[in-house]
VMD Tcl script that draws the C-alpha trace (Angstrom):
set ca {
  {27.02 209.14 157.92}
  {27.37 206.06 155.69}
  {30.34 205.14 153.56}
  {30.28 203.37 150.21}
  {33.25 201.74 148.51}
  {33.64 201.95 144.73}
  {35.98 199.94 142.52}
  {36.73 201.46 139.09}
  {38.99 200.01 136.43}
  {39.97 200.20 132.79}
  {42.48 197.97 131.00}
  {44.06 200.26 128.46}
  {45.39 203.79 128.78}
  {44.05 204.41 125.26}
  {40.53 203.52 126.49}
  {40.73 206.20 129.14}
  {41.77 208.80 126.59}
  {39.00 207.95 124.12}
  {36.08 207.12 126.38}
  {36.89 208.85 129.66}
  {36.19 205.51 131.32}
  {36.88 206.56 134.91}
  {34.72 209.69 134.63}
  {31.86 207.61 133.22}
  {32.14 205.03 135.99}
  {32.24 207.76 138.63}
  {29.06 209.26 137.19}
  {27.39 205.86 137.51}
  {28.42 205.66 141.17}
  {27.10 209.16 141.85}
  {23.78 208.26 140.24}
  {23.59 205.13 142.35}
  {24.17 207.02 145.60}
  {21.44 209.50 144.66}
  {19.05 206.66 143.93}
  {19.82 205.01 147.27}
  {18.95 208.24 149.08}
  {15.52 208.25 147.43}
  {14.79 204.54 147.57}
  {16.23 203.53 150.92}
  {16.88 206.80 152.74}
  {20.56 205.96 153.10}
  {22.87 208.88 152.56}
  {26.25 207.76 151.28}
  {27.91 211.14 151.66}
  {31.37 209.57 151.57}
  {32.54 207.33 148.72}
  {35.99 205.77 148.94}
  {37.34 205.05 145.43}
  {39.71 202.24 144.57}
  {40.88 202.87 140.99}
  {43.02 200.71 138.70}
  {44.19 202.57 135.61}
  {45.56 200.44 132.80}
  {45.34 197.25 134.91}
  {44.07 194.12 133.19}
  {41.46 191.90 134.80}
  {42.11 189.25 132.12}
  {45.59 188.38 133.45}
  {44.85 189.39 137.07}
  {47.21 192.40 137.16}
  {44.54 194.45 138.92}
  {44.45 191.91 141.72}
  {48.19 191.27 142.05}
  {49.48 194.81 141.55}
  {46.45 197.09 141.70}
  {43.97 198.57 144.12}
  {41.59 195.62 143.91}
  {44.07 193.69 146.07}
  {44.17 196.62 148.49}
  {40.37 196.74 148.67}
  {40.13 193.01 149.42}
  {42.83 193.27 152.08}
  {41.06 196.15 153.87}
  {37.68 194.43 153.71}
  {39.10 191.19 155.13}
  {40.77 193.12 157.94}
  {37.27 194.22 159.04}
  {37.82 197.92 158.35}
  {34.20 198.44 157.21}
  {30.95 197.73 159.03}
  {28.55 194.99 157.95}
  {26.33 196.06 155.09}
  {28.89 198.43 153.56}
  {28.24 198.54 149.80}
  {31.02 197.82 147.33}
  {29.96 199.35 144.00}
  {31.37 198.50 140.57}
  {30.08 198.86 137.04}
  {30.00 195.11 136.42}
  {31.63 191.92 137.66}
  {34.07 191.94 134.76}
  {35.66 195.06 136.30}
  {36.80 192.77 139.10}
  {38.02 189.87 136.95}
  {37.78 188.35 133.49}
  {39.59 185.15 134.49}
  {36.51 182.94 134.73}
  {34.15 181.42 137.24}
  {36.61 180.24 139.88}
  {38.30 183.62 140.21}
  {35.11 185.67 140.39}
  {33.68 183.36 143.07}
  {36.88 183.67 145.12}
  {36.96 187.46 144.84}
  {33.27 187.84 145.71}
  {33.70 185.53 148.71}
  {36.60 187.65 149.96}
  {34.64 190.89 149.48}
  {31.47 189.66 151.22}
  {32.88 187.42 153.97}
  {32.81 190.19 156.61}
  {29.37 191.42 155.64}
  {30.03 193.90 152.79}
  {27.63 193.73 149.85}
  {28.67 194.01 146.19}
  {26.43 196.08 143.89}
  {26.87 196.02 140.13}
  {25.55 199.08 138.34}
  {25.10 197.80 134.79}
  {22.91 194.81 135.54}
  {21.82 195.74 139.09}
  {23.03 192.62 140.87}
  {23.23 192.66 144.67}
  {25.64 190.03 145.94}
  {26.10 189.17 149.62}
  {27.60 186.14 151.36}
  {24.08 184.66 151.37}
  {23.87 185.07 147.55}
  {26.99 182.97 147.17}
  {25.36 180.15 149.12}
  {22.23 180.04 146.95}
  {21.99 178.11 143.67}
  {20.26 180.93 141.83}
  {22.94 183.42 142.81}
  {25.76 181.07 141.78}
  {24.14 180.36 138.40}
  {23.87 184.08 137.61}
  {27.46 184.77 138.63}
  {28.70 181.80 136.60}
  {26.91 183.04 133.50}
  {28.30 186.58 133.83}
  {31.85 185.38 134.55}
  {31.86 182.95 131.63}
  {30.64 185.62 129.22}
  {33.30 188.06 130.39}
  {36.04 185.46 129.90}
  {34.82 184.64 126.39}
  {34.66 188.32 125.46}
  {38.22 188.86 126.66}
  {39.53 185.85 124.73}
  {37.76 187.02 121.58}
  {39.19 190.52 121.94}
  {42.69 189.18 122.54}
  {42.44 187.01 119.43}
  {41.30 189.97 117.30}
  {44.25 192.05 118.54}
  {46.70 189.26 117.75}
  {45.19 188.73 114.28}
  {45.31 192.47 113.57}
  {48.99 192.65 114.52}
  {49.83 189.67 112.32}
  {48.03 191.31 109.36}
  {49.93 194.54 109.94}
  {53.28 192.76 110.14}
  {52.52 190.86 106.94}
  {51.53 194.07 105.15}
  {54.70 195.78 106.39}
  {56.91 192.95 105.09}
  {55.18 193.25 101.70}
  {55.73 196.99 101.65}
  {52.02 197.76 101.84}
  {51.93 199.32 105.28}
  {54.17 201.48 107.46}
  {54.32 200.25 111.05}
  {55.59 203.52 112.50}
  {56.07 207.15 111.53}
  {59.04 207.57 113.87}
  {61.69 207.49 111.16}
  {65.38 208.42 111.05}
  {65.93 212.11 110.22}
  {67.17 211.41 106.66}
  {64.14 209.29 105.73}
  {60.65 210.61 105.12}
  {57.30 209.28 104.00}
  {56.08 210.49 100.63}
  {52.39 211.11 101.37}
  {51.37 210.94 97.70}
  {53.01 207.57 96.96}
  {53.00 206.11 100.45}
  {56.63 205.09 100.04}
  {59.72 205.85 102.11}
  {62.21 208.24 100.51}
  {65.73 209.43 101.38}
  {66.43 213.15 101.77}
  {69.61 213.64 99.66}
  {70.95 216.60 101.66}
  {70.45 214.92 105.02}
  {71.90 211.73 103.59}
  {75.09 213.59 102.70}
  {75.44 214.96 106.23}
  {74.81 211.56 107.74}
  {77.29 209.85 105.42}
  {79.93 212.53 106.16}
  {79.52 212.00 109.90}
  {79.64 208.22 109.52}
  {82.84 208.38 107.46}
  {84.51 210.68 110.04}
  {83.59 208.18 112.74}
  {85.19 205.36 110.77}
  {88.40 207.35 110.32}
  {88.59 207.99 114.07}
  {88.20 204.29 114.76}
}
mol new
graphics top color blue
foreach p $ca { graphics top sphere $p radius 0.5 }
foreach p [lrange $ca 0 end-1] q [lrange $ca 1 end] { graphics top cylinder $p $q radius 0.2 }
display resetview
């Protein structure tokens, strides 16, 4: 019996709801194990999953607080035999913090003989890979692209929030629909309105409170 390790991650809880990210990544791992049975004759009938839900690889939360740190710790303790595959969708599932961080993580994962397999671009990374110029160049290119993509995405999110805040200040956009009970949104005009009856109740209660004070 052979064991495979799989690291799965998504950054945002909204992403999981919309795209079923973990289910998709698990399907990729299952497909990979089936291919290995046909191509190499190895039967990975046990897959140990390390999953980080809502943990960012851009700020390193998945490493500091998530299961990636646990995976690295267990690998470095020698809990898995040489040649054990560590499967992930792509290197940016491990980190999006740039070249130095991805090299450090890959070194930690392969130092005791484990081998990292990426499913999207079919890289196979061992400790020998990290000592070759060609392997380093490929890893550098992937890590740099992931970092740039994360920075671009973060900038777009910031710009979008700023536009929304500006529109809200100008009365063009409502930032939330969680309104006090006596205020409602007029769907036809898009403006906030006060419910007169609820306003009376609220005012009565407020005045009683003032009299008590």
